[in-house]
LOTIVEX-180950 format. One record per residue: x, y, z of N, C-alpha, C, CB in turn; residue in three letters. Coordinates in steps of 0.02 Angstrom, whole numbers, plus 50000, padded with zeros to 5 digits. Atoms other than C-alpha are relative to their C-alpha. Glycine has a CB too. Layout:
N
[[X Y Z] [X Y Z] [X Y Z] [X Y Z] ALA];
...
This chain:
262
[[50042 50034 50049] [51473 50786 48630] [49956 49948 50035] [50044 49966 49944] MET];
[[50046 50046 49966] [51319 50690 48688] [50006 49930 49972] [49928 50025 49994] SER];
[[49998 50070 50021] [51309 50501 48681] [49946 49987 49948] [49991 49954 50061] GLU];
[[50048 50012 50053] [51217 50427 48530] [49938 49962 50022] [50033 49962 49945] PRO];
[[50058 50037 49977] [51093 50332 48640] [49959 50043 50047] [50021 49935 50034] TRP];
[[50047 49961 49960] [50947 50389 48746] [50013 49989 50074] [49928 49981 49982] PHE];
[[49998 50010 49927] [50958 50420 48933] [49933 49971 50022] [50015 50068 50037] PRO];
[[50062 50030 49976] [50831 50318 49028] [49959 50053 50036] [50014 49940 50047] PHE];
[[50041 49950 49966] [50685 50429 49082] [49992 49983 50074] [49931 50006 49967] PRO];
[[50003 50012 49928] [50689 50448 49270] [49928 50009 50024] [50048 50049 50038] GLN];
[[50070 50000 49979] [50509 50403 49312] [49995 49960 50064] [49953 49970 49945] ILE];
[[50009 50035 49936] [50470 50359 49492] [49949 49944 49990] [49978 50049 50057] ASP];
[[50049 50055 50008] [50388 50185 49488] [49937 50009 50041] [50033 49934 50018] PRO];
[[50057 49988 49957] [50272 50245 49627] [49968 50067 49981] [50020 49999 50075] ILE];
[[50035 49938 50018] [50142 50372 49570] [49987 50042 50062] [49934 49984 49963] ILE];
[[50009 49968 49935] [50090 50415 49747] [49994 49946 50053] [49938 50048 50000] PHE];
[[50002 50048 49946] [50093 50333 49917] [49967 50032 50061] [50071 49975 50018] GLN];
[[50032 49978 49938] [49982 50350 50070] [50013 49945 50052] [49922 50012 49990] ILE];
[[49981 50051 49951] [50059 50259 50217] [50031 49941 49965] [49939 49979 50042] GLY];
[[49971 50060 50032] [50096 50079 50167] [49969 49985 49931] [49989 49940 50045] PRO];
[[50035 50013 50063] [49980 50089 50016] [50030 50045 49945] [49923 50013 50007] VAL];
[[49968 49962 50055] [50064 50140 49853] [49968 49980 49934] [50076 49988 49998] ALA];
[[50023 50013 50068] [49998 50157 49676] [50061 50004 49955] [49945 50052 49978] LEU];
[[49942 50003 50043] [50132 50102 49554] [49979 50002 49927] [50040 49936 50014] ARG];
[[50014 49997 50072] [50143 50132 49367] [49986 49931 49972] [50058 50032 49963] TRP];
[[50008 50068 50026] [50159 49945 49337] [49929 49975 50012] [50051 49953 50033] TYR];
[[50068 50021 49984] [49996 49908 49426] [49948 50040 49961] [49987 50007 50074] GLY];
[[50047 49957 50037] [49910 50056 49342] [49995 49977 49927] [50022 50073 50003] LEU];
[[50001 50023 50069] [49960 49990 49170] [49954 49939 49992] [50070 49983 49976] MET];
[[50044 50059 50004] [49875 49824 49205] [49928 50018 50013] [50024 49947 50049] TYR];
[[50068 49978 49987] [49723 49913 49275] [49970 50031 49938] [49998 50050 50059] LEU];
[[50023 49969 50062] [49709 50017 49116] [49983 49945 49948] [50053 50048 49972] VAL];
[[50013 50055 50046] [49724 49857 49012] [49937 49962 50017] [50059 49954 49998] GLY];
[[50060 50036 49978] [49591 49771 49116] [49937 50039 49984] [50004 49986 50076] PHE];
[[50059 49959 50013] [49469 49916 49101] [49985 50005 49925] [50009 50070 50030] LEU];
[[50010 49998 50072] [49497 49927 48914] [49970 49935 49975] [50066 50015 49964] ALA];
[[50028 50065 50019] [49464 49741 48895] [49928 49994 50022] [50042 49943 50029] ALA];
[[50069 50001 49975] [49308 49757 49003] [49954 50040 49955] [49997 50026 50072] LEU];
[[50041 49958 50042] [49244 49899 48895] [49985 49967 49933] [50033 50066 49989] GLY];
[[50010 50032 50065] [49269 49803 48732] [49954 49939 50006] [50066 49978 49971] LEU];
[[50042 50059 49992] [49190 49643 48799] [49928 50019 50018] [50029 49954 50054] LEU];
[[50068 49977 49985] [49041 49737 48872] [49966 50027 49937] [50002 50055 50054] ASN];
[[50028 49975 50063] [49017 49821 48704] [49976 49942 49957] [50052 50043 49962] ARG];
[[50020 50059 50037] [49012 49650 48624] [49937 49970 50031] [50056 49947 49999] HIS];
[[50057 50030 49966] [48889 49587 48756] [49936 50040 49986] [50013 49997 50075] ALA];
[[50058 49957 50011] [48773 49735 48721] [49972 49994 49929] [50018 50072 50014] ASP];
[[50025 50007 50068] [48756 49689 48538] [49943 49949 49997] [50057 49978 49953] GLN];
[[50056 50047 50005] [48594 49603 48488] [50024 49930 49982] [49949 50025 49947] PRO];
[[49985 50070 50014] [48604 49413 48490] [50073 49982 50008] [49978 49983 49929] ASN];
[[49930 50016 49988] [48781 49414 48555] [50008 49934 50038] [50034 50056 50038] SER];
[[49995 50061 49959] [48742 49270 48672] [50036 50012 50066] [50035 49946 49962] GLY];
[[49964 49982 49939] [48832 49362 48813] [49963 50056 50036] [50072 50020 49984] TRP];
[[50025 49945 49959] [48778 49474 48956] [50060 50032 50036] [49946 49977 50051] THR];
[[49946 49967 49962] [48881 49597 49057] [50019 49959 50061] [49978 50071 50021] ARG];
[[49983 50044 49944] [48869 49478 49205] [50044 49943 49978] [49936 49974 50033] ASP];
[[49957 50053 50027] [48943 49340 49097] [50071 50025 49991] [49971 49974 49933] ASP];
[[49934 49971 50012] [49086 49455 49049] [50036 50012 50066] [49993 50066 49961] VAL];
[[49969 49988 49935] [49117 49504 49231] [50027 49936 50030] [49949 50032 50048] SER];
[[49976 50065 49974] [49129 49321 49283] [50062 49977 49961] [49944 49947 49995] ASP];
[[49944 50022 50041] [49245 49284 49138] [50064 50037 50018] [49984 50011 49926] LEU];
[[49941 49961 49984] [49364 49426 49179] [50024 49988 50071] [49987 50074 49990] LEU];
[[49980 50013 49930] [49362 49390 49366] [50041 49936 50004] [49938 49994 50045] PHE];
[[49964 50063 49996] [49415 49209 49346] [50063 50001 49956] [49955 49942 49978] TYR];
[[49939 49993 50040] [49537 49255 49208] [50054 50038 50038] [49984 50036 49934] SER];
[[49953 49963 49959] [49617 49381 49325] [50032 49954 50052] [49966 50059 50034] PHE];
[[49972 50048 49952] [49637 49246 49457] [50049 49953 49966] [49943 49960 50034] LEU];
[[49955 50044 50037] [49712 49133 49325] [50066 50032 49984] [49967 49978 49936] GLY];
[[49938 49964 50016] [49838 49265 49274] [50045 50005 50061] [49984 50071 49973] VAL];
[[49960 49989 49940] [49894 49301 49452] [50028 49935 50027] [49958 50035 50055] VAL];
[[49977 50063 49971] [49901 49123 49518] [50044 49962 49951] [49940 49957 50019] LEU];
[[49960 50035 50049] [49963 49045 49357] [50066 50034 49986] [49961 49992 49936] GLY];
[[49939 49962 50014] [50088 49184 49326] [50053 49990 50053] [49984 50072 49993] GLY];
[[49952 50009 49945] [50168 49166 49497] [50026 49928 50004] [49969 50021 50067] ARG];
[[49980 50070 49997] [50167 48976 49501] [50045 49983 49940] [49938 49954 50002] ILE];
[[49960 50013 50059] [50234 48971 49323] [50069 50029 50005] [49966 50029 49939] GLY];
[[49933 49970 49993] [50376 49090 49364] [50043 49957 50046] [49994 50072 50029] TYR];
[[49962 50041 49953] [50428 48982 49512] [50021 49934 49967] [49959 49986 50063] VAL];
[[49984 50064 50031] [50421 48821 49411] [50049 50007 49942] [49936 49967 49976] LEU];
[[49960 49993 50060] [50500 48887 49251] [50067 50036 50012] [49961 50037 49948] PHE];
[[49942 49957 49993] [50625 49014 49316] [50033 50000 50069] [49981 50070 49983] TYR];
[[49972 49998 49933] [50650 48992 49503] [49990 49936 50040] [49970 50056 50038] GLY];
[[50015 50063 49966] [50624 48808 49543] [50053 49982 50052] [49993 49944 49949] PHE];
[[49946 50016 49953] [50794 48791 49626] [49992 50039 50065] [50069 50016 49969] GLU];
[[50012 49961 49940] [50750 48931 49747] [49940 49972 50038] [49987 50075 49983] TRP];
[[50058 50029 49968] [50582 48849 49781] [50019 49937 50039] [49946 49983 49947] PHE];
[[49978 50060 49965] [50669 48686 49826] [50038 50018 50064] [50045 49957 49955] LEU];
[[49965 49978 49940] [50779 48780 49949] [49953 50029 50052] [50054 50050 49982] GLU];
[[50048 49967 49955] [50633 48877 50022] [49931 50000 49968] [50023 50072 50016] ASP];
[[50067 50003 50031] [50454 48825 49976] [49959 50064 50009] [49962 49942 50030] PRO];
[[50037 49938 49990] [50392 48991 50047] [50017 50052 49946] [50015 50028 50069] LEU];
[[49982 49955 50055] [50478 49074 49898] [49940 50011 49953] [50060 49973 49961] TYR];
[[50059 49994 50043] [50315 49041 49805] [49959 50061 50018] [49957 49937 50007] LEU];
[[50041 49945 49976] [50233 49176 49911] [50038 50066 50005] [49970 49984 50067] PHE];
[[49959 49939 49996] [50377 49301 49905] [49998 50037 49933] [50073 49982 50020] LYS];
[[50011 49967 50065] [50309 49401 49760] [50050 50056 49988] [49929 50027 49995] ILE];
[[49954 49945 50009] [50425 49547 49793] [50071 49976 49983] [50002 50042 50063] THR];
[[49934 50027 50015] [50576 49431 49772] [50004 49968 49931] [50020 49949 50052] ASP];
[[50000 50032 50065] [50524 49363 49603] [49952 50034 49954] [49981 49926 50007] GLY];
[[50043 49968 50049] [50412 49394 49457] [49941 49957 49981] [50039 50018 49940] GLY];
[[50057 50035 50028] [50271 49330 49350] [50020 49972 49931] [49937 50046 49995] MET];
[[49986 50031 50065] [50279 49214 49200] [49939 50005 49955] [50021 49926 50009] SER];
[[50056 49997 50047] [50173 49247 49047] [49973 49931 49986] [50021 50034 49934] PHE];
[[50022 50067 50019] [50169 49063 49003] [49960 49967 50057] [50060 49957 49982] HIS];
[[50039 50025 49944] [50111 49018 49179] [49932 50034 50004] [50038 50011 50065] GLY];
[[50064 49963 50000] [49979 49155 49171] [49954 49975 49945] [50013 50074 49992] GLY];
[[50041 50026 50055] [49922 49086 49003] [49967 49935 50020] [50044 49989 49938] LEU];
[[50030 50063 49977] [49896 48914 49079] [49944 50014 50049] [50054 49955 50033] ILE];
[[50053 49981 49953] [49797 48997 49218] [49938 50025 49965] [50026 50053 50048] GLY];
[[50058 49974 50037] [49686 49089 49094] [49966 49944 49961] [50022 50056 49951] VAL];
[[50029 50058 50035] [49661 48930 48991] [49956 49960 50048] [50055 49955 49971] ILE];
[[50040 50036 49950] [49601 48844 49150] [49937 50039 50018] [50042 49987 50063] SER];
[[50058 49958 49983] [49487 48991 49193] [49948 49999 49944] [50022 50072 50014] ALA];
[[50047 50002 50056] [49410 48989 49019] [49964 49933 49998] [50036 50013 49934] MET];
[[50032 50065 49997] [49377 48803 49037] [49946 49998 50053] [50051 49946 50012] GLY];
[[50049 49997 49946] [49288 48835 49201] [49939 50040 49979] [50031 50030 50064] PHE];
[[50056 49958 50023] [49183 48975 49125] [49959 49964 49947] [50027 50067 49973] ILE];
[[50036 50037 50051] [49139 48868 48975] [49954 49948 50032] [50049 49966 49950] ALA];
[[50040 50050 49965] [49078 48731 49092] [49943 50033 50039] [50043 49958 50047] TRP];
[[50050 49968 49957] [48987 48850 49209] [49945 50033 49959] [50033 50052 50044] ARG];
[[50050 49965 50040] [48900 48948 49072] [49974 49957 49942] [50029 50064 49972] GLN];
[[50023 50048 50050] [48872 48793 48963] [50012 50026 49929] [49925 49986 50009] LYS];
[[49980 49976 50065] [48968 48860 48814] [50054 49954 49971] [50026 50072 50004] ARG];
[[49943 50032 50031] [49090 48789 48689] [50064 50034 50026] [49996 50004 49923] SER];
[[49937 49971 49976] [49269 48812 48751] [50026 50051 49950] [50052 49945 50011] TYR];
[[49972 49955 50051] [49318 48894 48586] [49960 50063 49993] [50005 49965 49933] TRP];
[[50040 49939 49998] [49174 49015 48599] [50028 50049 50051] [49926 49984 50015] GLN];
[[49970 49959 49948] [49252 49079 48759] [50070 50024 49980] [50004 49962 50066] VAL];
[[49931 49983 50018] [49432 49074 48696] [50003 50052 49944] [50038 49937 49979] ALA];
[[49999 49953 50055] [49393 49166 48535] [49975 50069 50020] [49958 49973 49942] ASP];
[[50022 49935 49974] [49306 49303 48634] [50056 50034 50038] [49939 49991 50045] LEU];
[[49949 49972 49957] [49450 49326 48755] [50063 50020 49961] [50018 49950 50054] VAL];
[[49935 49991 50034] [49598 49314 48634] [50012 50070 49974] [50005 49951 49944] ALA];
[[49986 49934 50029] [49576 49483 48545] [50013 50055 50051] [49944 50020 49957] PRO];
[[49989 49947 49951] [49578 49582 48709] [50062 49989 50042] [49939 50007 50045] VAL];
[[49940 50013 49960] [49729 49498 48789] [50058 50045 49981] [50021 49927 49992] VAL];
[[49943 49956 50016] [49856 49602 48689] [49997 50068 50032] [50004 50008 49926] PRO];
[[50004 49935 49966] [49790 49758 48774] [50038 49998 50065] [49926 50020 50012] ILE];
[[49964 50007 49937] [49850 49697 48943] [50074 49988 49990] [49970 49945 50040] GLY];
[[49929 50014 50013] [50012 49632 48869] [50037 50064 49982] [50007 49949 49943] LEU];
[[49967 49939 50022] [50052 49797 48785] [50011 50049 50057] [49960 50034 49946] GLY];
[[49993 49954 49944] [50018 49905 48938] [50047 49971 50053] [49931 50015 50031] PHE];
[[49955 50031 49952] [50108 49779 49049] [50073 50010 49982] [49985 49927 50007] GLY];
[[49931 49990 50021] [50266 49793 48945] [50021 50073 50008] [50009 49979 49927] ARG];
[[49983 49930 49987] [50258 49982 48957] [50015 50009 50074] [49941 50047 49979] ILE];
[[49985 49999 49929] [50250 49957 49145] [50069 49972 50016] [49948 49960 50038] GLY];
[[49932 50027 49991] [50407 49848 49134] [50052 50052 49982] [50009 49938 49957] ASN];
[[49952 49948 50021] [50494 49989 49041] [50006 50055 50052] [49979 50030 49932] PHE];
[[49999 49947 49949] [50445 50121 49169] [50037 49976 50062] [49928 50021 50019] ILE];
[[49965 50028 49942] [50509 50006 49307] [50074 49989 49986] [49968 49934 50019] ASN];
[[49930 50012 50016] [50674 49987 49214] [50020 49928 50011] [50044 50045 50039] GLY];
[[49987 50072 49989] [50663 49796 49217] [49990 49962 49935] [49953 49972 50055] GLU];
[[50005 50043 50059] [50673 49654 49091] [50029 50035 49938] [49926 49982 49987] LEU];
[[49968 49963 50055] [50791 49758 48985] [50031 49952 49949] [50053 50047 50027] TRP];
[[49971 50039 50054] [50873 49701 48825] [50075 49991 50008] [49985 50032 49935] GLY];
[[49928 50011 50001] [51050 49649 48783] [50036 50064 49977] [50019 49940 49955] ARG];
[[49961 49940 50019] [51189 49774 48754] [49998 50008 49924] [50073 49994 50025] THR];
[[50007 49986 50071] [51183 49859 48585] [50035 50066 49983] [49926 50003 49980] THR];
[[49974 49936 50022] [51255 50001 48481] [49949 50036 49955] [50066 49990 49962] ASP];
[[50051 49966 50040] [51090 50047 48396] [49987 50069 50031] [49934 49958 49996] VAL];
[[50008 49932 49974] [51053 50234 48413] [49941 50009 50048] [49993 50048 49943] PRO];
[[50057 49993 49955] [50890 50202 48507] [50009 49959 50064] [49935 49978 49965] TRP];
[[49987 50037 49939] [50974 50102 48645] [49993 50044 50062] [50069 49969 49998] GLY];
[[50007 49964 49937] [50945 50151 48828] [50051 49973 50050] [49928 49993 50028] PHE];
[[49959 50021 49943] [51062 50148 48977] [49953 49994 50060] [50059 50052 50013] VAL];
[[50048 50013 49946] [50953 50068 49109] [50035 50002 50068] [49965 49933 49991] PHE];
[[49972 50001 49932] [50987 50102 49294] [50006 49928 50026] [49957 50043 50049] PRO];
[[49990 50066 49973] [51060 49947 49374] [50020 49948 49949] [49938 49977 50033] GLY];
[[49982 50048 50053] [51105 49868 49206] [50069 50014 49973] [49949 50003 49944] ALA];
[[49933 49985 50025] [51280 49939 49189] [50002 50062 49958] [50027 49942 49962] GLY];
[[49992 49937 50037] [51350 50084 49088] [49985 49996 49926] [50069 50025 50010] PRO];
[[50008 50008 50072] [51317 50012 48915] [49927 50006 49979] [50029 49934 49977] LEU];
[[50069 49996 50024] [51162 50049 48810] [49972 49930 49984] [49996 50045 49938] PRO];
[[50033 50064 50012] [51036 49908 48791] [49937 50010 49958] [49982 49966 50067] ARG];
[[50063 49998 50038] [50890 49866 48679] [49942 50012 50048] [49990 49933 49961] HIS];
[[50061 49993 49961] [50724 49930 48748] [49952 49944 49982] [49967 50070 49988] PRO];
[[50038 50059 50021] [50655 49754 48728] [49928 50003 50026] [50034 49936 50024] SER];
[[50068 49994 49975] [50504 49798 48835] [49956 50037 49949] [50000 50038 50067] GLN];
[[50039 49962 50049] [50449 49924 48703] [49990 49960 49936] [50035 50067 49984] LEU];
[[50009 50044 50058] [50480 49800 48562] [49940 49954 50013] [50064 49958 49987] TYR];
[[50055 50046 49984] [50363 49680 48652] [49934 50036 50005] [50014 49963 50065] GLU];
[[50062 49961 49996] [50236 49816 48687] [49970 50011 49931] [50013 50068 50034] ALA];
[[50024 49990 50069] [50225 49850 48500] [49977 49935 49968] [50054 50033 49958] VAL];
[[50015 50063 50034] [50228 49670 48439] [49944 49961 50035] [50062 49957 49995] LEU];
[[50049 50039 49963] [50131 49580 48577] [49937 50040 50014] [50030 49976 50065] GLU];
[[50057 49957 49985] [50018 49729 48607] [49966 50026 49938] [50022 50057 50042] GLY];
[[50034 49965 50055] [49978 49843 48460] [49992 49956 49938] [50039 50062 49982] LEU];
[[50004 50038 50063] [50021 49732 48311] [49954 49939 50008] [50070 49977 49979] VAL];
[[50042 50059 49990] [49941 49575 48384] [49927 50019 50009] [50025 49960 50060] LEU];
[[50069 49977 49990] [49786 49672 48437] [49967 50015 49933] [49999 50063 50044] PHE];
[[50027 49984 50066] [49760 49739 48260] [49989 49936 49959] [50046 50048 49962] ILE];
[[50005 50062 50039] [49792 49568 48181] [49941 49958 50023] [50064 49960 50006] ALA];
[[50054 50042 49974] [49668 49479 48295] [49932 50029 49984] [50007 49992 50076] LEU];
[[50066 49970 50015] [49527 49603 48270] [49985 49998 49925] [49997 50072 50025] TRP];
[[50010 50008 50072] [49553 49599 48082] [49980 49928 49984] [50065 50019 49961] TRP];
[[50014 50071 50014] [49554 49409 48081] [49932 49980 50027] [50055 49956 50031] TYR];
[[50065 50016 49971] [49402 49398 48195] [49944 50024 49954] [49993 50032 50069] LYS];
[[50051 49973 50045] [49305 49505 48071] [49988 49958 49938] [50018 50069 49980] GLY];
[[50007 50044 50058] [49331 49372 47938] [49960 49936 50017] [50068 49981 49972] ARG];
[[50041 50057 49978] [49225 49248 48039] [50035 49932 49988] [49933 50001 49965] ASN];
[[49965 50064 50009] [49354 49107 48046] [49967 49944 50040] [50074 50007 50020] PRO];
[[50027 50058 49965] [49317 48932 48111] [50012 50006 50076] [50032 49935 49973] ARG];
[[49991 49998 49927] [49298 48906 48300] [50071 49980 50020] [49950 49955 50035] PRO];
[[49933 50014 49975] [49465 48911 48389] [50055 50033 49960] [50011 49927 50000] GLY];
[[49948 49972 50043] [49557 48997 48246] [50026 50067 50027] [49974 50009 49929] ALA];
[[49978 49936 49972] [49561 49168 48331] [50048 49988 50058] [49939 50043 50023] VAL];
[[49955 50019 49945] [49636 49089 48487] [50065 49973 49972] [49966 49948 50046] ALA];
[[49940 50027 50031] [49757 48998 48373] [50045 50055 49974] [49982 49954 49944] GLY];
[[49959 49944 50024] [49814 49160 48292] [50033 50036 50057] [49957 50049 49959] LEU];
[[49968 49968 49941] [49844 49234 48464] [50062 49961 50020] [49951 50004 50058] PHE];
[[49943 50041 49980] [49957 49088 48509] [50058 50007 49951] [49980 49927 50006] LEU];
[[49948 49994 50051] [50051 49100 48345] [50031 50070 50001] [49971 49986 49929] VAL];
[[49975 49931 50001] [50065 49290 48349] [50043 50015 50061] [49943 50048 49997] GLY];
[[49960 49988 49941] [50124 49297 48528] [50064 49959 49998] [49960 49982 50064] TYR];
[[49941 50043 50003] [50241 49150 48502] [50054 50028 49955] [49981 49931 49977] GLY];
[[49950 49972 50046] [50326 49229 48352] [50030 50064 50027] [49967 50014 49932] LEU];
[[49974 49937 49972] [50340 49398 48438] [50049 49988 50056] [49942 50044 50024] SER];
[[49956 50014 49942] [50413 49328 48598] [50064 49966 49977] [49962 49956 50051] ARG];
[[49941 50035 50024] [50531 49211 48505] [50050 50048 49969] [49980 49946 49949] PHE];
[[49956 49952 50033] [50600 49355 48401] [50032 50047 50050] [49961 50040 49948] ALA];
[[49973 49951 49953] [50620 49479 48544] [50049 49969 50048] [49943 50034 50038] VAL];
[[49954 50033 49954] [50707 49351 48653] [50073 50002 49976] [49980 49928 50011] GLU];
[[49931 49996 50026] [50859 49366 48538] [50035 50064 50023] [49999 49997 49924] PHE];
[[49970 49938 49977] [50885 49544 48602] [49982 50016 50072] [49979 50058 49955] VAL];
[[50019 49990 49930] [50813 49524 48777] [50052 49965 50045] [49928 49972 50014] ARG];
[[49950 50028 49955] [50934 49494 48920] [49970 49942 50040] [50028 50055 50048] GLN];
[[50027 50056 49961] [50904 49320 48994] [50012 50011 50074] [50032 49933 49978] PRO];
[[49989 49997 49928] [50885 49303 49182] [50070 49973 50016] [49946 49960 50039] ASP];
[[49930 50016 49986] [51059 49292 49259] [50010 49927 50021] [50026 50046 50054] ALA];
[[49992 50068 49975] [51027 49122 49339] [49976 49947 49951] [49962 49993 50065] HIS];
[[50026 50047 50048] [50954 49043 49183] [50051 49984 49945] [49936 50026 49968] MET];
[[49955 50021 50053] [51054 48943 49056] [49964 50000 49933] [50029 49930 50016] SER];
[[50028 50009 50067] [51029 48931 48869] [49993 49925 49987] [50044 50034 49946] LEU];
[[50013 50070 50017] [50958 48769 48801] [50001 49994 49924] [49931 49975 50029] TYR];
[[49991 50006 50073] [51019 48723 48626] [50005 50070 49968] [49942 49961 49969] PHE];
[[49992 49933 50025] [51061 48907 48607] [49938 50044 50007] [50020 49998 49930] GLY];
[[50062 49964 49993] [50884 48961 48652] [49986 50015 50074] [49941 49961 49969] LEU];
[[50019 49984 49932] [50814 49045 48807] [49939 49959 50021] [49984 50076 50007] THR];
[[50059 50034 49975] [50681 48969 48918] [49937 50030 49969] [49996 50004 50076] MET];
[[50058 49967 50030] [50559 49099 48850] [49987 49976 49929] [50010 50075 49999] GLY];
[[50008 50025 50069] [50591 49038 48672] [49976 49928 49999] [50066 50006 49962] GLN];
[[50021 50070 49998] [50574 48855 48717] [49926 49994 50018] [50043 49961 50051] LEU];
[[50070 50005 49979] [50406 48887 48801] [49952 50023 49946] [49990 50042 50063] LEU];
[[50044 49979 50054] [50340 48969 48643] [49990 49945 49947] [50028 50063 49967] THR];
[[50004 50052 50052] [50370 48813 48537] [49933 49963 50002] [50057 49951 50008] VAL];
[[50066 50032 49999] [50215 48717 48598] [49943 50048 49984] [49988 49967 50066] PRO];
[[50051 49951 50017] [50115 48878 48583] [49993 50007 49924] [50016 50068 50032] MET];
[[50000 49993 50073] [50165 48897 48401] [49969 49939 49967] [50071 50011 49974] LEU];
[[50025 50062 50030] [50128 48715 48361] [49925 49993 50009] [50036 49939 50029] ALA];
[[50072 50008 49987] [49957 48712 48444] [49960 50056 49966] [49987 49999 50075] PHE];
[[50035 49945 50033] [49910 48883 48376] [49992 49988 49926] [50037 50065 50012] GLY];
[[50004 50016 50071] [49951 48829 48199] [49950 49945 49987] [50069 49980 49973] ALA];
[[50049 50054 50006] [49849 48671 48225] [49929 50027 50002] [50010 49947 50055] PHE];
[[50067 49972 49994] [49697 48772 48280] [49981 50040 49937] [49996 50045 50062] LEU];
[[50016 49959 50058] [49710 48886 48129] [49991 49958 49937] [50055 50050 49989] MET];
[[49999 50036 50064] [49739 48754 47995] [49977 49927 50007] [50070 50002 49972] PHE];
[[50022 50068 49989] [49664 48595 48070] [49944 49981 49953] [49978 49991 50072] ARG];
[[50062 50020 50034] [49533 48492 47979] [49940 50026 50038] [49996 49922 49993] PRO];
[[50057 49966 49970] [49364 48569 48012] [49971 49962 50059] [49946 50011 49948] VAL];
[[50031 50040 49948] [49303 48425 48121] [50049 49980 50056] [49971 49939 49970] LYS];
[[49949 50023 49952] [49464 48408 48222] [49986 50027 50070] [50069 50021 49978] ALA];
[[50015 49970 49936] [49409 48527 48362] [49930 50028 49997] [50053 50056 50018] VAL];
[[50070 49976 49998] [49231 48562 48412] [49991 50049 50058] [49951 49941 50007] LYS];
């Protein structure tokens, strides 16, 4: 009699390799997300009186990409691996020994958008509201990449759609990566584009992104396996605690007095 849960699909994380150069599914997922975001933003730039050009979009995505990479790595070290950094400061550069933090990457993107707003002489919220609806594309594909890699799995479960992940023991676990792909990716993407079409006040689209991501991440963390070296704080994970300021500020942007943010 077969087990009631799903066997983990044996997908090689490396699509192909030529010498030391390898194309991995995880990297491909982010590339697909980047190209999709580029296509949507270029389409917006091509619309009459959009106020944007394709060169503006290219600059925006370039600096946002730098923000994601630098902020994501620095954030991971500060939020999840600071004790290792204190023992060995070079740990910051050992990308293969650690990971990336969404919250750190978000801070990096926020900084990049501020730079673009200054450089292109735009309102900050004009930039943020343009970027926010395309971010879930990268998030969704990135979580699919996590699933293919068999990493960031969920807690043990007896639900019939649980997976036995290699390296995670013999018990089935929640496919928390797929939960996040749906909530942070597909659902948030649809919600943001619907909300953007209602022409809300400046900053409100960015606010909905913060609220939507915060709620999704907070909920999924209940079934996501915390990092082994991380403790719970008041019964919450570090990921949940980091969403609290996101939720508060996102709600402020959506429901603030009209003149509170310009």
